[in-house]
C-alpha positions in Angstrom: 0.0 0.0 0.0 1.4 3.4 -1.0 1.5 6.0 1.7 0.6 9.6 1.1 1.8 12.7 2.7 -1.1 14.7 4.2 -1.9 17.5 6.5 -4.8 18.1 8.8 -6.1 21.7 8.8 -9.3 23.7 9.5 -11.6 23.9 6.6 -11.8 27.2 4.7 -14.6 28.5 2.6 -13.0 27.3 -0.7 -13.1 23.8 0.6 -16.9 23.7 0.7 -17.4 22.0 -2.7 -14.9 19.3 -1.9 -16.4 18.7 1.5 -19.9 18.4 0.0 -18.5 16.0 -2.6 -17.1 13.9 0.3 -20.5 14.1 2.1 -22.1 12.6 -1.1 -19.4 9.9 -1.1 -20.1 9.1 2.5 -23.9 8.9 1.8 -23.1 6.5 -1.1 -20.8 4.4 1.2 -23.6 4.2 3.8 -26.2 3.5 1.1 -28.1 6.6 2.1 -27.8 8.8 -1.0 -31.6 9.1 -1.1 -31.4 10.9 2.3 -29.2 13.7 1.0 -31.4 16.8 0.6 -28.9 19.5 1.5 -26.7 21.5 -0.8 -23.4 23.3 -1.0 -25.0 26.7 -0.3 -26.6 25.6 3.0 -23.4 23.9 4.1 -21.4 27.1 3.4 -23.9 29.2 5.3 -23.9 26.9 8.3 -20.1 26.8 8.4 -19.1 30.3 7.4 -22.3 32.4 7.4 -23.5 35.0 9.8 -24.4 32.3 12.5 -22.0 29.4 12.0 -23.1 26.3 13.8 -20.7 23.7 12.5 -16.9 23.3 12.0 -14.8 21.0 9.8 -11.3 19.9 9.5 -9.9 18.4 6.3 -7.2 15.9 5.4 -5.3 17.4 2.5 -2.8 15.6 0.3 0.5 17.3 -0.3 0.0 19.3 -3.5 2.6 17.5 -5.7 1.0 14.0 -5.3 -2.4 14.4 -7.1 -3.2 18.0 -7.9 -6.8 17.3 -9.0 -7.9 15.8 -5.6 -6.4 17.7 -2.7 -8.9 17.0 0.0 -9.1 13.2 0.8 -11.0 13.2 4.1 -12.9 15.4 6.5 -14.5 15.6 9.9 -17.5 17.8 10.5 -18.4 18.6 14.1 -20.2 21.0 16.4 -20.2 22.0 20.1 -22.4 19.8 22.3 -23.2 20.1 26.0 -23.2 17.6 28.9 -25.6 18.5 31.7 -24.0 15.8 33.9 -20.5 17.3 33.4 -21.8 20.8 33.0 -19.3 21.3 30.2 -19.2 21.6 26.5 -18.1 18.9 24.2 -17.4 18.1 20.6 -19.9 16.0 18.7 -18.5 14.5 15.6 -21.3 14.4 13.0 -19.3 12.8 10.1 -15.9 11.4 9.6 -15.0 10.2 6.1 -11.8 9.3 4.2 -11.9 8.3 0.5 -11.7 4.5 0.2 -8.3 4.6 -1.7 -6.7 6.5 1.3 -8.0 4.4 4.1 -5.7 2.5 6.5 -3.0 5.2 6.1 -3.6 6.9 9.4 -5.8 9.7 8.0 -8.9 8.8 10.0 -6.9 8.5 13.2 -5.2 11.8 12.4 -8.6 13.5 12.0 -9.9 12.0 15.3 -6.6 12.9 17.1 -7.0 16.5 15.9 -10.5 16.7 17.3 -9.4 15.2 20.6 -6.7 17.9 20.7 -9.3 20.6 20.0 -11.5 19.3 22.8 -8.6 19.3 25.3 -7.5 22.8 24.1 -11.0 24.2 24.5 -11.3 22.5 27.9 -14.3 20.5 26.8 -15.5 17.6 28.9 -16.0 15.0 26.2 -15.8 14.0 22.5 -18.4 11.7 21.1 -20.0 10.4 17.9 -22.3 7.7 16.6 -21.5 4.7 14.5 -23.8 2.5 12.4 -24.1 -0.9 14.0 -23.2 -2.7 10.7 -20.0 -0.8 10.2 -17.8 -3.4 12.0 -14.5 -1.9 10.6 -15.3 1.5 12.0 -16.4 0.0 15.4 -13.1 -2.0 15.6 -11.1 1.2 14.6 -12.9 3.2 17.3 -12.2 0.5 19.9 -8.5 0.4 18.9 -8.2 4.2 19.6 -9.8 3.9 23.0 -13.4 4.9 22.3 -16.2 3.2 24.3 -19.1 2.1 22.1 -22.1 2.6 24.4 -24.5 -0.4 24.1 -27.4 1.1 26.0 -28.0 4.3 24.0 -30.1 4.6 20.9 -30.5 7.7 18.7 -34.0 9.2 18.5 -34.7 11.4 15.5 -37.8 13.3 14.2 -37.6 14.8 10.7 -39.8 16.0 7.9 -43.5 15.7 8.3 -43.2 13.9 11.7 -41.3 17.0 12.9 -44.0 19.4 11.7 -46.7 17.2 13.3 -44.8 17.1 16.6 -44.3 20.9 16.5 -48.1 21.4 16.0 
């Protein structure tokens, strides 16, 4: 397996198209492309608009290796809060590395950078969800010291159900 030189850095506004492309690749990997209803403009507004609510870091290849595809992975996250800890935290919404660049330490580097951000910001925790069928991701998270919580389930209300609940 060929190793690539890469850097991890905060996303900038010009990265938005590449990040959205990776979001589409993630949806394809998870067989959830039919669930993608967002767009580049909304992503840009939420990350860099007047009221930013998300952040991202990207894994970028060194420029001389493959000039047409610089960004090969990303992590999108936001600030969460723990009432039990009475401290903020980082919630990792999505982590994705293009398939041809997996097992090269890029995912671990992205996660490590987020852990460093959580510590630097004096946050109380760093957490995320993982699909129960994604055994390779679960094994990876266990190897880096994450605890997969067996007793928790995600509850979600969207679309018409959300409108109905709100009424």
